[in-house]
Structure formats: structure tokens, C-alpha cells
A tleap script that builds the chain and sets N, CA, C and O, in Angstrom:
source leaprc.protein.ff14SB
mol = sequence {
  NMET PHE GLN VAL LYS TYR ILE PRO VAL TYR
  PHE LEU MET PHE THR ILE VAL ILE CYS MET
  PHE ARG ALA PHE ILE GLY PRO ARG ASN ALA
  ASP ARG LEU ILE ALA VAL ASN VAL ILE SER
  THR LYS VAL THR VAL LEU LEU ALA ILE ILE
  SER VAL LEU MET GLY LYS ARG TYR TYR ASP
  ASP VAL VAL LEU VAL TYR ALA LEU ILE GLY
  TYR LEU ALA THR VAL ILE ILE SER ASN TYR
  VAL ASP GLU LYS ARG GLU CARG
}
set mol.1.N position { 74.002 79.861 127.999 }
set mol.1.CA position { 72.634 80.006 127.469 }
set mol.1.C position { 72.655 80.859 126.173 }
set mol.1.O position { 73.440 81.795 126.022 }
set mol.2.N position { 71.794 80.495 125.301 }
set mol.2.CA position { 71.800 81.229 124.154 }
set mol.2.C position { 71.156 82.531 124.276 }
set mol.2.O position { 70.127 82.621 124.947 }
set mol.3.N position { 71.643 83.520 123.711 }
set mol.3.CA position { 71.161 84.913 123.741 }
set mol.3.C position { 71.047 85.374 122.391 }
set mol.3.O position { 71.906 85.083 121.559 }
set mol.4.N position { 69.885 86.187 122.071 }
set mol.4.CA position { 69.603 86.819 120.746 }
set mol.4.C position { 70.751 87.689 120.335 }
set mol.4.O position { 71.046 87.772 119.143 }
set mol.5.N position { 71.443 88.369 121.294 }
set mol.5.CA position { 72.253 89.495 120.904 }
set mol.5.C position { 73.534 88.867 120.312 }
set mol.5.O position { 74.387 89.600 119.812 }
set mol.6.N position { 73.692 87.504 120.358 }
set mol.6.CA position { 74.967 86.754 119.932 }
set mol.6.C position { 74.756 86.303 118.550 }
set mol.6.O position { 75.698 85.825 117.919 }
set mol.7.N position { 73.450 86.436 117.975 }
set mol.7.CA position { 73.224 85.945 116.637 }
set mol.7.C position { 74.166 86.462 115.563 }
set mol.7.O position { 74.651 85.678 114.748 }
set mol.8.N position { 74.453 87.843 115.538 }
set mol.8.CA position { 75.431 88.312 114.486 }
set mol.8.C position { 76.802 87.706 114.648 }
set mol.8.O position { 77.492 87.455 113.660 }
set mol.9.N position { 77.204 87.469 115.868 }
set mol.9.CA position { 78.557 86.938 116.071 }
set mol.9.C position { 78.570 85.401 115.475 }
set mol.9.O position { 79.488 85.050 114.733 }
set mol.10.N position { 77.562 84.552 115.820 }
set mol.10.CA position { 77.436 83.384 115.240 }
set mol.10.C position { 77.465 83.281 113.700 }
set mol.10.O position { 78.105 82.433 113.077 }
set mol.11.N position { 76.665 84.283 113.144 }
set mol.11.CA position { 76.499 84.356 111.627 }
set mol.11.C position { 77.876 84.620 111.034 }
set mol.11.O position { 78.312 83.941 110.104 }
set mol.12.N position { 78.523 85.577 111.569 }
set mol.12.CA position { 79.842 86.050 111.039 }
set mol.12.C position { 80.909 85.027 111.186 }
set mol.12.O position { 81.742 84.853 110.296 }
set mol.13.N position { 80.903 84.322 112.331 }
set mol.13.CA position { 81.813 83.226 112.405 }
set mol.13.C position { 81.448 81.993 111.354 }
set mol.13.O position { 82.359 81.307 110.889 }
set mol.14.N position { 80.129 81.768 111.028 }
set mol.14.CA position { 79.811 80.878 110.017 }
set mol.14.C position { 80.226 81.341 108.582 }
set mol.14.O position { 80.704 80.556 107.763 }
set mol.15.N position { 80.035 82.535 108.356 }
set mol.15.CA position { 80.572 83.161 107.070 }
set mol.15.C position { 81.977 83.045 106.983 }
set mol.15.O position { 82.416 82.634 105.909 }
set mol.16.N position { 82.877 83.353 107.996 }
set mol.16.CA position { 84.309 83.308 107.933 }
set mol.16.C position { 84.720 81.824 107.566 }
set mol.16.O position { 85.683 81.599 106.833 }
set mol.17.N position { 83.936 80.822 108.116 }
set mol.17.CA position { 84.420 79.452 107.896 }
set mol.17.C position { 84.121 79.205 106.223 }
set mol.17.O position { 84.972 78.672 105.511 }
set mol.18.N position { 83.066 79.571 105.803 }
set mol.18.CA position { 82.754 79.488 104.354 }
set mol.18.C position { 83.755 80.241 103.436 }
set mol.18.O position { 84.076 79.756 102.350 }
set mol.19.N position { 84.246 81.424 103.874 }
set mol.19.CA position { 85.283 81.994 103.200 }
set mol.19.C position { 86.562 81.300 103.297 }
set mol.19.O position { 87.263 81.242 102.288 }
set mol.20.N position { 86.961 80.754 104.414 }
set mol.20.CA position { 88.246 79.958 104.506 }
set mol.20.C position { 88.064 78.824 103.510 }
set mol.20.O position { 89.075 78.508 102.883 }
set mol.21.N position { 86.978 78.183 103.272 }
set mol.21.CA position { 86.806 77.100 102.378 }
set mol.21.C position { 87.076 77.684 100.927 }
set mol.21.O position { 87.668 77.010 100.084 }
set mol.22.N position { 86.642 78.891 100.690 }
set mol.22.CA position { 86.914 79.351 99.269 }
set mol.22.C position { 88.392 79.762 99.156 }
set mol.22.O position { 88.992 79.610 98.092 }
set mol.23.N position { 88.966 80.266 100.216 }
set mol.23.CA position { 90.318 80.579 100.164 }
set mol.23.C position { 91.221 79.343 99.970 }
set mol.23.O position { 92.271 79.528 99.354 }
set mol.24.N position { 90.956 78.185 100.393 }
set mol.24.CA position { 91.858 77.102 100.332 }
set mol.24.C position { 91.427 76.326 98.938 }
set mol.24.O position { 92.297 75.747 98.287 }
set mol.25.N position { 90.171 76.338 98.546 }
set mol.25.CA position { 89.862 75.686 97.351 }
set mol.25.C position { 89.806 76.476 96.155 }
set mol.25.O position { 89.824 75.875 95.081 }
set mol.26.N position { 89.744 77.698 96.168 }
set mol.26.CA position { 89.685 78.760 95.046 }
set mol.26.C position { 90.527 78.183 93.935 }
set mol.26.O position { 91.633 77.677 94.126 }
set mol.27.N position { 89.909 78.295 92.715 }
set mol.27.CA position { 90.701 77.716 91.598 }
set mol.27.C position { 91.737 78.665 91.119 }
set mol.27.O position { 92.688 78.244 90.462 }
set mol.28.N position { 91.605 79.948 91.416 }
set mol.28.CA position { 92.497 81.048 91.009 }
set mol.28.C position { 93.046 81.826 92.055 }
set mol.28.O position { 92.433 81.953 93.115 }
set mol.29.N position { 94.262 82.415 91.837 }
set mol.29.CA position { 94.716 83.242 92.959 }
set mol.29.C position { 93.791 84.512 93.315 }
set mol.29.O position { 93.722 84.919 94.475 }
set mol.30.N position { 93.129 85.079 92.327 }
set mol.30.CA position { 92.267 86.132 92.611 }
set mol.30.C position { 91.079 85.773 93.499 }
set mol.30.O position { 90.627 86.560 94.330 }
set mol.31.N position { 90.624 84.624 93.299 }
set mol.31.CA position { 89.524 84.087 94.239 }
set mol.31.C position { 90.112 83.975 95.659 }
set mol.31.O position { 89.493 84.405 96.633 }
set mol.32.N position { 91.259 83.418 95.751 }
set mol.32.CA position { 91.986 83.290 97.021 }
set mol.32.C position { 92.149 84.785 97.639 }
set mol.32.O position { 91.703 85.054 98.754 }
set mol.33.N position { 92.757 85.640 96.906 }
set mol.33.CA position { 92.798 87.134 97.366 }
set mol.33.C position { 91.448 87.674 97.863 }
set mol.33.O position { 91.382 88.216 98.966 }
set mol.34.N position { 90.498 87.554 97.168 }
set mol.34.CA position { 89.173 88.086 97.496 }
set mol.34.C position { 88.651 87.516 98.747 }
set mol.34.O position { 88.156 88.202 99.641 }
set mol.35.N position { 88.788 86.154 98.781 }
set mol.35.CA position { 88.470 85.513 100.057 }
set mol.35.C position { 89.102 85.927 101.326 }
set mol.35.O position { 88.465 86.110 102.364 }
set mol.36.N position { 90.482 86.078 101.194 }
set mol.36.CA position { 91.203 86.592 102.443 }
set mol.36.C position { 90.861 88.024 102.672 }
set mol.36.O position { 90.802 88.394 103.845 }
set mol.37.N position { 90.641 88.834 101.776 }
set mol.37.CA position { 90.257 90.217 102.013 }
set mol.37.C position { 88.759 90.079 102.864 }
set mol.37.O position { 88.542 90.694 103.909 }
set mol.38.N position { 87.921 89.289 102.306 }
set mol.38.CA position { 86.486 89.255 102.843 }
set mol.38.C position { 86.649 88.748 104.441 }
set mol.38.O position { 86.009 89.300 105.337 }
set mol.39.N position { 87.537 87.683 104.686 }
set mol.39.CA position { 87.952 87.239 105.940 }
set mol.39.C position { 88.377 88.367 106.815 }
set mol.39.O position { 87.939 88.565 107.948 }
set mol.40.N position { 89.237 89.067 106.215 }
set mol.40.CA position { 89.859 90.361 107.094 }
set mol.40.C position { 88.858 91.245 107.341 }
set mol.40.O position { 88.879 91.772 108.454 }
set mol.41.N position { 87.967 91.551 106.577 }
set mol.41.CA position { 86.925 92.498 106.854 }
set mol.41.C position { 85.848 91.914 107.774 }
set mol.41.O position { 85.287 92.696 108.541 }
set mol.42.N position { 85.506 90.631 107.777 }
set mol.42.CA position { 84.520 90.077 108.535 }
set mol.42.C position { 85.144 89.944 110.010 }
set mol.42.O position { 84.414 90.184 110.972 }
set mol.43.N position { 86.396 89.591 110.191 }
set mol.43.CA position { 87.008 89.572 111.400 }
set mol.43.C position { 87.052 90.916 111.963 }
set mol.43.O position { 87.004 91.010 113.190 }
set mol.44.N position { 87.136 91.988 111.241 }
set mol.44.CA position { 87.269 93.359 111.886 }
set mol.44.C position { 85.873 93.727 112.402 }
set mol.44.O position { 85.739 94.272 113.498 }
set mol.45.N position { 84.872 93.440 111.641 }
set mol.45.CA position { 83.471 93.610 112.116 }
set mol.45.C position { 83.189 92.771 113.324 }
set mol.45.O position { 82.627 93.317 114.274 }
set mol.46.N position { 83.520 91.488 113.397 }
set mol.46.CA position { 83.406 90.652 114.460 }
set mol.46.C position { 83.970 91.195 115.615 }
set mol.46.O position { 83.325 91.175 116.663 }
set mol.47.N position { 85.179 91.717 115.558 }
set mol.47.CA position { 85.936 92.283 116.760 }
set mol.47.C position { 85.286 93.556 117.375 }
set mol.47.O position { 85.284 93.858 118.568 }
set mol.48.N position { 84.704 94.283 116.285 }
set mol.48.CA position { 83.983 95.427 116.714 }
set mol.48.C position { 82.678 95.142 117.538 }
set mol.48.O position { 82.351 95.719 118.575 }
set mol.49.N position { 81.991 94.144 116.887 }
set mol.49.CA position { 80.670 93.687 117.598 }
set mol.49.C position { 81.069 93.298 119.023 }
set mol.49.O position { 80.521 93.820 119.994 }
set mol.50.N position { 82.107 92.302 119.148 }
set mol.50.CA position { 82.307 91.810 120.442 }
set mol.50.C position { 82.836 92.998 121.495 }
set mol.50.O position { 82.624 92.940 122.706 }
set mol.51.N position { 83.454 93.925 120.931 }
set mol.51.CA position { 83.844 95.115 121.752 }
set mol.51.C position { 82.610 95.731 122.243 }
set mol.51.O position { 82.564 96.062 123.427 }
set mol.52.N position { 81.495 95.945 121.391 }
set mol.52.CA position { 80.348 96.686 121.779 }
set mol.52.C position { 79.684 95.830 122.896 }
set mol.52.O position { 79.291 96.347 123.942 }
set mol.53.N position { 79.570 94.449 122.623 }
set mol.53.CA position { 78.794 93.505 123.464 }
set mol.53.C position { 79.439 93.397 124.850 }
set mol.53.O position { 78.788 93.210 125.878 }
set mol.54.N position { 80.723 93.525 124.799 }
set mol.54.CA position { 81.430 93.307 126.208 }
set mol.54.C position { 81.512 94.764 126.892 }
set mol.54.O position { 81.644 94.830 128.114 }
set mol.55.N position { 81.436 95.900 126.129 }
set mol.55.CA position { 81.377 97.039 126.696 }
set mol.55.C position { 82.922 97.608 127.010 }
set mol.55.O position { 83.122 98.469 127.867 }
set mol.56.N position { 84.014 96.994 126.178 }
set mol.56.CA position { 85.299 97.356 126.423 }
set mol.56.C position { 85.715 98.280 125.315 }
set mol.56.O position { 85.947 97.839 124.189 }
set mol.57.N position { 85.809 99.497 125.601 }
set mol.57.CA position { 86.246 100.501 124.549 }
set mol.57.C position { 87.597 100.359 124.022 }
set mol.57.O position { 87.898 100.700 122.878 }
set mol.58.N position { 88.504 99.793 124.963 }
set mol.58.CA position { 89.914 99.602 124.447 }
set mol.58.C position { 90.072 98.552 123.326 }
set mol.58.O position { 91.138 98.482 122.714 }
set mol.59.N position { 89.154 97.826 123.074 }
set mol.59.CA position { 89.192 96.935 121.839 }
set mol.59.C position { 89.191 97.594 120.462 }
set mol.59.O position { 89.636 97.072 119.440 }
set mol.60.N position { 88.612 98.859 120.562 }
set mol.60.CA position { 88.556 99.746 119.357 }
set mol.60.C position { 89.799 99.870 118.706 }
set mol.60.O position { 89.902 99.887 117.480 }
set mol.61.N position { 90.894 99.972 119.608 }
set mol.61.CA position { 92.174 100.147 119.044 }
set mol.61.C position { 92.676 98.885 118.218 }
set mol.61.O position { 93.309 98.908 117.162 }
set mol.62.N position { 92.251 97.779 118.941 }
set mol.62.CA position { 92.773 96.523 118.108 }
set mol.62.C position { 91.936 96.394 116.907 }
set mol.62.O position { 92.471 95.813 115.963 }
set mol.63.N position { 90.739 96.814 116.749 }
set mol.63.CA position { 89.985 96.930 115.531 }
set mol.63.C position { 90.552 97.664 114.485 }
set mol.63.O position { 90.606 97.203 113.345 }
set mol.64.N position { 91.022 98.881 114.813 }
set mol.64.CA position { 91.671 99.791 113.835 }
set mol.64.C position { 93.006 99.297 113.324 }
set mol.64.O position { 93.309 99.435 112.139 }
set mol.65.N position { 93.873 98.676 114.278 }
set mol.65.CA position { 95.119 98.062 113.935 }
set mol.65.C position { 94.818 96.793 112.921 }
set mol.65.O position { 95.425 96.671 111.858 }
set mol.66.N position { 93.886 95.932 113.338 }
set mol.66.CA position { 93.605 94.877 112.568 }
set mol.66.C position { 93.081 95.262 111.172 }
set mol.66.O position { 93.320 94.572 110.181 }
set mol.67.N position { 92.396 96.333 111.141 }
set mol.67.CA position { 91.823 96.746 109.747 }
set mol.67.C position { 93.004 97.338 108.865 }
set mol.67.O position { 93.067 97.033 107.674 }
set mol.68.N position { 93.879 98.130 109.410 }
set mol.68.CA position { 94.997 98.500 108.665 }
set mol.68.C position { 95.855 97.430 108.276 }
set mol.68.O position { 96.340 97.479 107.145 }
set mol.69.N position { 96.160 96.338 109.129 }
set mol.69.CA position { 96.898 95.232 108.638 }
set mol.69.C position { 96.308 94.506 107.667 }
set mol.69.O position { 97.010 94.012 106.784 }
set mol.70.N position { 94.939 94.330 107.680 }
set mol.70.CA position { 94.189 93.607 106.545 }
set mol.70.C position { 94.331 94.349 105.249 }
set mol.70.O position { 94.580 93.755 104.200 }
set mol.71.N position { 94.161 95.739 105.329 }
set mol.71.CA position { 94.414 96.548 104.157 }
set mol.71.C position { 95.779 96.285 103.482 }
set mol.71.O position { 95.896 95.926 102.310 }
set mol.72.N position { 96.792 96.500 104.336 }
set mol.72.CA position { 98.092 96.278 103.724 }
set mol.72.C position { 98.355 94.886 103.242 }
set mol.72.O position { 98.909 94.738 102.153 }
set mol.73.N position { 98.008 93.864 103.957 }
set mol.73.CA position { 97.965 92.434 103.491 }
set mol.73.C position { 97.312 92.297 102.118 }
set mol.73.O position { 97.756 91.506 101.286 }
set mol.74.N position { 96.274 93.061 101.894 }
set mol.74.CA position { 95.574 92.813 100.609 }
set mol.74.C position { 96.352 93.542 99.556 }
set mol.74.O position { 96.470 93.003 98.456 }
set mol.75.N position { 96.858 94.632 99.765 }
set mol.75.CA position { 97.610 95.417 98.710 }
set mol.75.C position { 98.930 94.641 98.410 }
set mol.75.O position { 99.295 94.440 97.252 }
set mol.76.N position { 99.522 94.279 99.330 }
set mol.76.CA position { 100.917 93.292 99.037 }
set mol.76.C position { 100.549 92.082 98.444 }
set mol.76.O position { 101.272 91.677 97.533 }
set mol.77.N position { 99.509 91.377 98.792 }
set mol.77.CA position { 99.263 90.143 98.091 }
set mol.77.C position { 98.810 90.420 96.662 }
set mol.77.O position { 99.148 89.705 95.719 }
set mol.78.N position { 98.041 91.474 96.551 }
set mol.78.CA position { 97.623 91.736 95.084 }
set mol.78.C position { 98.624 92.179 94.259 }
set mol.78.O position { 98.494 91.917 93.063 }
set mol.79.N position { 99.717 92.864 94.659 }
set mol.79.CA position { 100.932 93.277 93.920 }
set mol.79.C position { 101.663 91.948 93.649 }
set mol.79.O position { 102.191 91.846 92.542 }
set mol.80.N position { 101.758 91.002 94.434 }
set mol.80.CA position { 102.499 89.661 94.287 }
set mol.80.C position { 101.724 88.951 93.157 }
set mol.80.O position { 102.340 88.494 92.195 }
set mol.81.N position { 100.469 88.857 93.251 }
set mol.81.CA position { 99.663 88.196 92.325 }
set mol.81.C position { 99.752 88.910 90.854 }
set mol.81.O position { 99.769 88.244 89.819 }
set mol.82.N position { 99.801 90.209 90.875 }
set mol.82.CA position { 99.988 90.918 89.644 }
set mol.82.C position { 101.384 90.751 88.925 }
set mol.82.O position { 101.505 90.635 87.705 }
set mol.83.N position { 102.462 90.752 89.869 }
set mol.83.CA position { 103.688 90.521 89.247 }
set mol.83.C position { 103.880 89.095 88.648 }
set mol.83.O position { 104.503 88.897 87.605 }
set mol.84.N position { 103.272 88.080 89.424 }
set mol.84.CA position { 103.355 86.639 89.100 }
set mol.84.C position { 102.684 86.539 87.725 }
set mol.84.O position { 103.214 85.877 86.834 }
set mol.85.N position { 101.445 87.229 87.527 }
set mol.85.CA position { 100.786 87.013 86.267 }
set mol.85.C position { 101.516 87.692 85.130 }
set mol.85.O position { 101.270 87.321 83.982 }
set mol.86.N position { 102.428 88.692 85.360 }
set mol.86.CA position { 103.112 89.442 84.284 }
set mol.86.C position { 104.249 88.558 83.760 }
set mol.86.O position { 104.697 88.752 82.630 }
set mol.87.N position { 104.684 87.677 84.485 }
set mol.87.CA position { 105.828 86.888 84.054 }
set mol.87.C position { 105.535 85.773 83.228 }
set mol.87.O position { 106.445 85.052 82.819 }
savepdb mol mol.pdb
quit
């Protein structure tokens, strides 16, 4: 059954799909990097919302770890793109 409290979850899932499209189609590497960063942020928020809706406090640790991994991935990929541009 459809419940109003799940509207943000559906909206975030829809925007993640749009960002995935940009990550695959993006004409430049910078566009792809930004799309992957946005996807990582949206998934972090989605996990946090699901944690609150389900009432499971132990998912908060998963959210923090995923946020750290997303940040590190963005830094590593941006360094790779920067080195590739310098060559």
C-alpha cells in the first residue's frame, strides 16, 4: 500500500536513476565525476531516511561508513582525472 512517508524515498530513487544516466552519458570526465559524487550523496541520504523510517539505529553506522567511502572515492577519482588531464 502506498504511504505518504515513502515519497522522499521514491523521489531520491528517481533522481539517482537520472544521475546514473548522466554518469554513463556525460560528455566529459568532470561530468561523470560530479554525477558519481551526487549519487553517493543521495544514497547516503536515502540510507539515513530508511534508517529513520524503519527505526533501526544501527543503520546510522552504515550511513557514516558509506559517506566516508563516497568522499574518498571522489577524492581518488578527481586526482586520477587531474593527472590524466595534465598528460
